C-alpha beads as a LAMMPS data file, in Angstrom:
LAMMPS data file: protein, C-alpha beads

185 atoms
184 bonds

1 atom types
1 bond types

-500.0 500.0 xlo xhi
-500.0 500.0 ylo yhi
-500.0 500.0 zlo zhi

Masses

1 110.0

Atoms # bond

1 1 1 89.854 43.959 424.691
2 1 1 87.262 46.666 425.613
3 1 1 85.108 48.130 422.831
4 1 1 84.776 51.880 422.722
5 1 1 81.967 51.786 420.162
6 1 1 78.527 53.004 421.263
7 1 1 75.808 50.362 420.641
8 1 1 73.339 51.110 417.884
9 1 1 69.990 52.331 419.001
10 1 1 67.261 49.655 419.350
11 1 1 65.226 51.109 416.405
12 1 1 68.259 50.776 414.156
13 1 1 68.862 47.224 415.209
14 1 1 65.244 46.320 414.521
15 1 1 65.238 47.962 411.097
16 1 1 68.457 46.140 410.126
17 1 1 67.012 42.848 411.309
18 1 1 63.738 43.438 409.336
19 1 1 65.757 44.340 406.245
20 1 1 67.885 41.132 406.583
21 1 1 64.760 38.998 407.164
22 1 1 63.051 40.468 404.025
23 1 1 66.131 40.029 401.954
24 1 1 66.476 36.373 402.949
25 1 1 62.892 35.541 402.489
26 1 1 62.522 37.501 399.314
27 1 1 65.401 35.469 397.723
28 1 1 63.282 32.430 397.408
29 1 1 61.130 33.122 394.371
30 1 1 59.306 29.911 393.712
31 1 1 55.990 29.726 392.051
32 1 1 53.532 27.337 393.686
33 1 1 54.164 23.774 392.785
34 1 1 51.581 21.383 391.349
35 1 1 52.331 19.134 394.316
36 1 1 49.888 18.945 397.120
37 1 1 46.267 18.183 397.671
38 1 1 43.939 18.053 394.693
39 1 1 40.197 18.080 394.780
40 1 1 37.811 17.156 391.933
41 1 1 35.791 20.225 391.071
42 1 1 32.733 20.374 388.929
43 1 1 32.862 22.899 386.100
44 1 1 30.242 24.932 387.918
45 1 1 32.329 25.079 391.087
46 1 1 35.497 25.912 389.156
47 1 1 33.743 28.729 387.407
48 1 1 32.469 30.161 390.665
49 1 1 35.948 29.938 392.286
50 1 1 37.484 31.615 389.213
51 1 1 34.927 34.468 389.492
52 1 1 35.643 34.831 393.190
53 1 1 39.372 34.930 392.553
54 1 1 38.903 37.576 389.865
55 1 1 36.974 39.742 392.294
56 1 1 39.618 39.156 394.922
57 1 1 42.363 40.305 392.552
58 1 1 40.325 43.364 391.569
59 1 1 40.058 44.305 395.291
60 1 1 43.726 43.655 395.903
61 1 1 44.757 45.759 392.980
62 1 1 42.480 48.672 394.030
63 1 1 43.765 48.638 397.598
64 1 1 47.380 48.613 396.379
65 1 1 46.459 51.733 394.342
66 1 1 44.831 53.308 397.393
67 1 1 41.327 53.027 395.977
68 1 1 39.307 52.096 399.037
69 1 1 35.836 51.925 397.659
70 1 1 35.661 48.139 397.033
71 1 1 32.175 47.246 398.193
72 1 1 30.955 46.415 394.656
73 1 1 33.814 44.036 394.086
74 1 1 33.360 42.597 397.643
75 1 1 29.726 41.848 396.770
76 1 1 30.789 40.079 393.592
77 1 1 33.244 38.008 395.640
78 1 1 30.642 37.195 398.269
79 1 1 28.146 35.959 395.710
80 1 1 30.705 34.021 393.624
81 1 1 31.938 32.178 396.684
82 1 1 28.463 31.463 397.847
83 1 1 27.509 30.165 394.407
84 1 1 30.665 27.991 394.228
85 1 1 29.965 26.485 397.635
86 1 1 26.683 25.041 396.350
87 1 1 28.397 22.878 393.771
88 1 1 31.724 22.396 395.382
89 1 1 32.821 19.122 397.087
90 1 1 31.896 18.967 400.806
91 1 1 35.512 19.392 401.837
92 1 1 35.606 22.886 400.233
93 1 1 32.186 24.146 401.291
94 1 1 33.222 25.499 404.698
95 1 1 36.098 27.382 403.193
96 1 1 34.010 28.918 400.414
97 1 1 31.279 29.855 402.988
98 1 1 33.981 31.514 405.174
99 1 1 35.263 33.424 402.139
100 1 1 31.703 34.507 401.311
101 1 1 31.163 35.743 404.894
102 1 1 34.480 37.593 404.945
103 1 1 33.637 39.269 401.606
104 1 1 30.305 40.294 403.142
105 1 1 32.130 41.869 406.098
106 1 1 34.417 43.766 403.633
107 1 1 31.361 44.922 401.735
108 1 1 29.945 46.372 404.887
109 1 1 33.252 47.923 406.106
110 1 1 33.252 51.742 406.288
111 1 1 34.469 52.669 402.833
112 1 1 35.614 56.013 404.251
113 1 1 37.999 54.312 406.577
114 1 1 41.006 52.849 404.763
115 1 1 42.265 50.967 407.858
116 1 1 38.842 49.292 408.334
117 1 1 38.685 48.228 404.658
118 1 1 42.288 46.902 404.780
119 1 1 41.608 44.967 408.015
120 1 1 38.487 43.385 406.488
121 1 1 40.514 42.578 403.363
122 1 1 42.881 40.625 405.703
123 1 1 40.021 38.291 406.633
124 1 1 39.212 37.816 402.925
125 1 1 42.835 37.074 402.205
126 1 1 42.987 34.520 404.998
127 1 1 39.965 32.693 403.625
128 1 1 41.260 32.921 400.064
129 1 1 44.626 31.520 400.964
130 1 1 42.955 28.650 402.836
131 1 1 40.843 27.947 399.721
132 1 1 43.813 27.903 397.395
133 1 1 45.875 25.862 399.769
134 1 1 43.137 23.156 399.690
135 1 1 43.783 22.387 395.976
136 1 1 47.179 22.910 394.405
137 1 1 45.661 23.470 390.988
138 1 1 43.858 26.532 392.263
139 1 1 47.156 28.099 393.399
140 1 1 48.896 27.555 390.053
141 1 1 50.169 30.859 388.712
142 1 1 49.617 32.734 392.031
143 1 1 52.013 33.967 394.681
144 1 1 51.499 34.526 398.409
145 1 1 53.191 37.565 399.921
146 1 1 53.320 38.792 403.452
147 1 1 54.061 42.254 404.844
148 1 1 55.693 42.291 408.333
149 1 1 54.685 45.918 408.826
150 1 1 50.894 45.177 408.645
151 1 1 48.973 45.041 411.867
152 1 1 46.755 42.074 411.810
153 1 1 46.746 39.511 408.989
154 1 1 49.320 40.561 406.519
155 1 1 49.278 37.967 403.716
156 1 1 47.796 38.380 400.248
157 1 1 47.746 36.636 396.840
158 1 1 48.832 37.995 393.505
159 1 1 49.127 36.638 389.975
160 1 1 52.323 38.510 389.387
161 1 1 55.705 38.331 391.064
162 1 1 56.076 42.077 391.435
163 1 1 54.911 43.066 394.922
164 1 1 51.942 45.437 395.073
165 1 1 51.002 45.584 398.832
166 1 1 47.298 46.095 399.321
167 1 1 47.685 46.808 403.083
168 1 1 50.144 49.654 402.629
169 1 1 49.265 50.956 399.243
170 1 1 51.389 53.867 398.082
171 1 1 52.879 54.342 401.539
172 1 1 54.935 51.126 401.176
173 1 1 53.810 49.502 397.898
174 1 1 56.820 47.129 397.658
175 1 1 56.905 46.117 401.339
176 1 1 56.719 42.395 401.854
177 1 1 58.215 39.117 400.723
178 1 1 56.970 36.005 399.053
179 1 1 56.095 33.181 401.430
180 1 1 55.487 29.487 400.822
181 1 1 52.033 28.092 399.978
182 1 1 52.329 25.521 402.693
183 1 1 52.492 28.275 405.296
184 1 1 49.402 28.325 407.431
185 1 1 46.792 30.839 406.347

Bonds

1 1 1 2
2 1 2 3
3 1 3 4
4 1 4 5
5 1 5 6
6 1 6 7
7 1 7 8
8 1 8 9
9 1 9 10
10 1 10 11
11 1 11 12
12 1 12 13
13 1 13 14
14 1 14 15
15 1 15 16
16 1 16 17
17 1 17 18
18 1 18 19
19 1 19 20
20 1 20 21
21 1 21 22
22 1 22 23
23 1 23 24
24 1 24 25
25 1 25 26
26 1 26 27
27 1 27 28
28 1 28 29
29 1 29 30
30 1 30 31
31 1 31 32
32 1 32 33
33 1 33 34
34 1 34 35
35 1 35 36
36 1 36 37
37 1 37 38
38 1 38 39
39 1 39 40
40 1 40 41
41 1 41 42
42 1 42 43
43 1 43 44
44 1 44 45
45 1 45 46
46 1 46 47
47 1 47 48
48 1 48 49
49 1 49 50
50 1 50 51
51 1 51 52
52 1 52 53
53 1 53 54
54 1 54 55
55 1 55 56
56 1 56 57
57 1 57 58
58 1 58 59
59 1 59 60
60 1 60 61
61 1 61 62
62 1 62 63
63 1 63 64
64 1 64 65
65 1 65 66
66 1 66 67
67 1 67 68
68 1 68 69
69 1 69 70
70 1 70 71
71 1 71 72
72 1 72 73
73 1 73 74
74 1 74 75
75 1 75 76
76 1 76 77
77 1 77 78
78 1 78 79
79 1 79 80
80 1 80 81
81 1 81 82
82 1 82 83
83 1 83 84
84 1 84 85
85 1 85 86
86 1 86 87
87 1 87 88
88 1 88 89
89 1 89 90
90 1 90 91
91 1 91 92
92 1 92 93
93 1 93 94
94 1 94 95
95 1 95 96
96 1 96 97
97 1 97 98
98 1 98 99
99 1 99 100
100 1 100 101
101 1 101 102
102 1 102 103
103 1 103 104
104 1 104 105
105 1 105 106
106 1 106 107
107 1 107 108
108 1 108 109
109 1 109 110
110 1 110 111
111 1 111 112
112 1 112 113
113 1 113 114
114 1 114 115
115 1 115 116
116 1 116 117
117 1 117 118
118 1 118 119
119 1 119 120
120 1 120 121
121 1 121 122
122 1 122 123
123 1 123 124
124 1 124 125
125 1 125 126
126 1 126 127
127 1 127 128
128 1 128 129
129 1 129 130
130 1 130 131
131 1 131 132
132 1 132 133
133 1 133 134
134 1 134 135
135 1 135 136
136 1 136 137
137 1 137 138
138 1 138 139
139 1 139 140
140 1 140 141
141 1 141 142
142 1 142 143
143 1 143 144
144 1 144 145
145 1 145 146
146 1 146 147
147 1 147 148
148 1 148 149
149 1 149 150
150 1 150 151
151 1 151 152
152 1 152 153
153 1 153 154
154 1 154 155
155 1 155 156
156 1 156 157
157 1 157 158
158 1 158 159
159 1 159 160
160 1 160 161
161 1 161 162
162 1 162 163
163 1 163 164
164 1 164 165
165 1 165 166
166 1 166 167
167 1 167 168
168 1 168 169
169 1 169 170
170 1 170 171
171 1 171 172
172 1 172 173
173 1 173 174
174 1 174 175
175 1 175 176
176 1 176 177
177 1 177 178
178 1 178 179
179 1 179 180
180 1 180 181
181 1 181 182
182 1 182 183
183 1 183 184
184 1 184 185
């Protein structure tokens, strides 16, 4: 039998494929498990990490709301990660130092260039996801999302299960899907 239908344009096929992918990935809403690696943290290290995560979430929230001036929060994140690295176990120090350095880059990013800020935030997210993946107790109550439309690193962390995309902001606030914690940062 010969088909008389005209094939769909390439852009339509790609859009449908992306929608199906997001629907399938988005259907698996599973909060991070308490299974996985655990590292003994001193109270001082845990406090520093908690301060860093608070600053991270403030930055993420601002970017999702199209507030690009995040250098003050980035400085808080940089200092908190650096402080935490001083009292953290040796296995976490490189990750915390990487997070501190990425936050410093975000602080120095051109605050008048939303794309530059969001790209620098991607580096911060990569380091933050690596940190939280190193100890399952740190990831408790947090979700990892990924936006397939983002150029560069497109993952981020939230404490809520309602997507608020920091890479797209109001352009595509709900674009993305939850991904597993065990996915590579």
